[in-house]
C-alpha positions, 0 to 999 in steps of 0.5 A: 022868873029870871031877870031877863024874862022880867025885862022882856015882860016889862018891855012888852008891858010898856008897848016898846015891842010895838014895831013889827018883828022883821025890823029886829033882824033887818036893822043889824043886816042894814048896819052890816051892809053899810060896814061892808060898803064902807070897807069896799069904798075905803 
């Protein structure tokens, strides 16, 4: 098992992966939208 796999496994064990999956790609998308909106306003 690689260190990354071990980290992900521990992540699942601690229940940190409790949130629904769509949130993982939605958050960066929202941040990107905020950045674009900020650039347009400046």
